[in-house]
C-alpha positions in Angstrom: 0.0 0.0 0.0 1.4 3.4 -1.0 1.8 5.8 1.8 1.1 9.5 1.6 3.5 11.3 3.9 2.4 14.7 5.2 5.4 16.7 6.4 4.9 19.4 8.9 6.1 22.9 7.9 9.4 24.0 9.4 9.2 26.1 12.6 9.8 29.8 12.5 13.4 30.7 12.5 13.1 33.1 15.4 11.4 30.4 17.6 14.0 27.8 16.5 16.9 30.2 17.4 15.4 31.0 20.8 15.0 27.3 21.6 18.6 26.6 20.6 19.7 29.4 22.9 17.4 28.8 25.9 17.6 25.0 25.9 21.2 24.5 24.7 20.0 22.0 22.0 21.0 21.3 18.4 19.1 22.9 15.5 17.4 19.6 14.3 15.9 19.0 17.7 14.8 22.7 17.9 13.1 22.4 14.5 11.3 19.2 15.7 10.0 21.0 18.8 8.9 24.1 16.9 7.0 21.9 14.4 5.1 20.4 17.4 4.2 23.8 18.8 6.8 23.8 21.5 7.9 27.4 21.2 9.3 28.4 24.6 11.4 27.1 27.4 8.2 26.6 29.5 6.6 24.8 26.6 9.6 22.5 26.4 9.6 21.8 30.2 5.9 20.8 30.0 6.6 18.7 27.0 9.5 16.7 28.4 8.3 16.8 32.1 4.5 16.4 32.2 3.1 17.6 35.6 -0.5 17.2 36.8 -0.1 20.6 38.4 -0.1 22.1 34.9 -3.6 20.9 34.1 -6.0 23.8 33.5 -8.5 24.9 36.1 -11.7 23.0 35.2 -13.8 26.1 36.2 -12.4 27.8 33.1 -14.8 25.7 31.1 -18.1 27.3 30.3 -21.0 26.1 32.5 -18.7 24.2 34.8 -19.9 26.1 37.9 -23.5 25.5 36.9 -22.9 21.8 36.4 -21.3 21.4 39.8 -24.1 23.4 41.5 -26.7 21.1 39.8 -24.9 17.9 40.9 -24.6 19.2 44.5 -28.3 20.0 44.5 -29.1 16.5 43.2 -26.9 15.0 46.0 -28.6 17.1 48.7 -32.1 16.3 47.4 -31.4 12.6 47.0 -32.2 12.6 43.3 -31.7 9.6 41.1 -29.0 10.3 38.5 -28.3 8.4 35.3 -24.8 8.4 33.7 -25.3 8.1 30.0 -22.6 7.6 27.4 -21.9 6.6 23.8 -21.1 2.9 23.1 -17.6 3.5 21.7 -14.4 3.3 23.7 -14.4 7.0 24.6 -18.0 6.9 25.8 -17.8 3.8 27.8 -14.5 4.9 29.4 -16.2 8.2 30.4 -19.2 6.3 31.8 -16.9 4.1 33.8 -15.1 7.1 35.2 -18.1 9.2 36.2 -20.2 6.3 37.5 -17.3 5.1 39.6 -16.5 8.6 40.9 -20.0 9.6 41.8 -21.4 6.3 43.1 -20.2 7.1 46.6 -21.9 10.5 46.5 -25.4 9.7 45.2 -27.9 7.5 47.0 -29.0 6.2 43.6 -26.9 6.4 40.5 -27.0 4.1 37.5 -25.6 4.1 34.0 -27.0 3.6 30.5 -25.2 2.8 27.3 -27.4 2.8 24.2 -27.6 -0.2 21.9 -25.5 0.4 18.9 -27.9 -1.1 16.4 -31.3 -0.3 18.0 -30.6 3.2 19.2 -27.5 4.4 17.3 -25.1 7.1 18.3 -25.7 9.7 20.9 -28.7 10.5 23.1 -31.7 8.3 22.3 -35.4 8.7 22.9 -35.4 5.2 24.3 -32.7 6.2 26.9 -34.7 9.3 27.9 -37.9 7.2 28.2 -36.0 4.7 30.4 -34.8 7.6 32.7 -38.3 9.0 33.0 -39.9 5.7 33.7 -37.3 4.8 36.3 -37.5 8.1 38.1 -34.2 9.6 37.1 -34.4 13.4 37.2 -30.8 14.1 36.0 -28.8 12.6 33.2 -25.0 13.3 32.9 -24.4 12.6 29.2 -20.8 11.8 28.2 -19.2 11.9 24.7 -22.5 12.9 23.2 -25.3 15.4 23.4 -23.9 18.5 21.8 -26.2 18.2 18.8 -29.2 16.6 20.6 -31.3 19.8 20.6 -34.6 18.2 20.0 -34.0 15.2 22.3 -33.0 17.5 25.2 -36.2 19.4 24.7 -38.1 16.0 24.8 -36.3 15.1 28.0 -37.4 18.4 29.6 -41.0 17.6 28.7 -40.5 14.3 30.6 -39.1 16.1 33.7 -35.5 14.9 33.0 -32.7 17.4 33.0 -29.3 17.1 31.3 -25.7 17.9 32.0 -23.8 17.5 28.7 -20.1 16.6 28.7 -19.0 16.4 25.0 -16.0 17.2 22.9 -17.5 17.2 19.4 -18.1 20.3 17.3 -21.5 21.8 18.0 -24.2 22.5 15.5 -25.9 25.8 14.8 -27.8 25.6 18.1 -26.7 24.6 21.6 -29.0 22.2 23.5 -31.0 23.8 26.3 -29.5 21.6 29.0 -28.8 22.7 32.5 -25.1 22.8 31.7 -23.2 22.2 28.5 -19.5 21.3 29.0 -17.7 21.3 25.6 -14.5 23.3 25.0 -15.4 23.6 21.4 -18.7 25.4 21.9 -18.8 29.2 21.1 -17.9 31.4 24.0 -16.0 28.7 26.0 -12.7 30.2 27.2 -11.2 26.8 28.2 -7.6 26.9 26.8 -7.3 23.4 25.5 -9.9 22.4 22.9 -8.9 18.8 22.1 -10.0 16.8 25.2 -11.6 13.4 24.7 -15.2 12.9 25.9 -13.7 11.0 28.9 -11.4 14.0 29.4 -14.3 16.4 29.7 -15.8 14.0 32.2 -12.6 14.0 34.2 -12.7 17.8 34.3 -16.2 17.6 35.8 -15.0 15.2 38.5 -11.9 17.4 39.1 -14.2 20.5 39.5 -16.3 18.6 42.0 -13.3 17.7 44.0 -12.1 21.3 44.0 -15.5 22.6 45.1 -15.8 19.9 47.9 -12.2 20.2 49.1 -11.5 16.6 48.2 -8.0 15.3 47.3 -7.4 15.3 43.6 -6.2 11.7 43.9 -10.0 10.9 44.1 -10.2 11.7 40.4 -6.6 11.1 39.2 -6.9 7.4 40.1 -9.1 7.1 37.0 -6.4 8.3 34.6 -6.0 4.8 33.1 -9.5 5.2 31.7 -8.6 8.6 30.3 -5.6 7.4 28.4 -7.6 4.6 26.9 -10.1 7.2 25.6 -7.3 9.5 24.3 -5.6 6.7 22.4 -8.7 5.0 21.1 -10.5 8.2 20.0 -7.3 9.5 18.2 -7.4 12.9 19.8 -4.1 14.9 19.6 -1.6 13.9 22.3 -0.5 17.5 22.9 -1.1 20.0 25.6 -3.3 18.8 28.4 -3.8 15.4 26.6 -0.1 14.8 26.8 -0.1 15.2 30.6 -3.2 13.0 31.0 -1.7 10.3 28.7 1.6 10.3 30.4 0.2 9.7 33.9 -2.6 7.5 32.5 -0.1 5.1 31.0 1.8 5.0 34.3 -1.5 4.1 36.0 -2.3 1.5 33.4 1.0 -0.1 33.8 1.5 0.1 37.6 -2.0 -0.2 39.0 -4.8 -0.6 36.4 -8.5 -0.8 37.3 -9.9 -4.3 37.6 -11.6 -4.2 34.2 -8.5 -2.9 32.3 -6.3 -5.4 34.2 -8.5 -8.2 32.9 -8.4 -6.9 29.3 -4.6 -6.7 29.6 -4.6 -10.4 30.6 -6.9 -11.4 27.8 -4.8 -9.5 25.3 -1.6 -11.2 26.6 0.1 -7.9 27.5 0.0 -8.2 31.3 3.7 -9.0 31.7 5.2 -6.1 29.8 5.0 -2.3 29.7 2.1 -1.0 27.7 2.3 1.9 25.3 -0.2 3.9 23.2 0.0 1.5 20.3 -1.1 -1.4 22.6 -4.2 0.6 23.6 -5.1 1.4 20.0 -4.7 -2.1 18.7 -5.2 -4.5 21.6 -7.2 -2.8 24.4 -9.5 -0.5 22.6 -10.9 -3.1 20.1 -11.7 -5.4 23.0 -13.8 -2.7 24.7 
């Protein structure tokens, strides 16, 4: 099969020269860094030495404060909450993260993943009807919902409210959910736009921890799920995703969750170090 190589443009000479001077590196390496958007000393430090402390404040994301307020209200009122996600790797990873994180906070929390063939992609009427019939008053939708304008209106008519956590490009209209978390929506000042759906869910859990004064380890313990979503959904491993992927791989290798540990064993990769390629070709397809 013939390959079509796409070569990145050379970095700007001023940036390359500054990297050579500030980092004490050779020109070829400086060019490689500049091609990848590593333009300053601080950029290079973050690139080579990822640090969870450099993750962005989740409350920079539009509607994050509203989402956390609504979740706290649901907890205090004893509401039933349904965690809803798409059926692909990103969606199921996001559901696993948010369900696992919040199950200790809600009296009644459940999850719903739509049938790929009967319901298709995204928020489904069947899922909304299930929530209404079972008495769920709040749905946290993950990796879907940003274009579900009509379905969110239908849910409102059934007494079901939505918090949307998505990373896809929005349509012309934004759904009238209680909160819409999507760094790609208009007017969202969140600095990094390429999070996975599971990554947006992580930011919601991180914001909840910050509001409640909980240790961040309560959410960072799920980074193995996040790196699986990053690799499987083929989002750019740059910026914040690079930090999440670095520590997610460490978690996946050192202390994976029970489910991912079992998948490693089935895939025959439990006795060696796992990399991104293993996730793409051996773990993701099994999910």
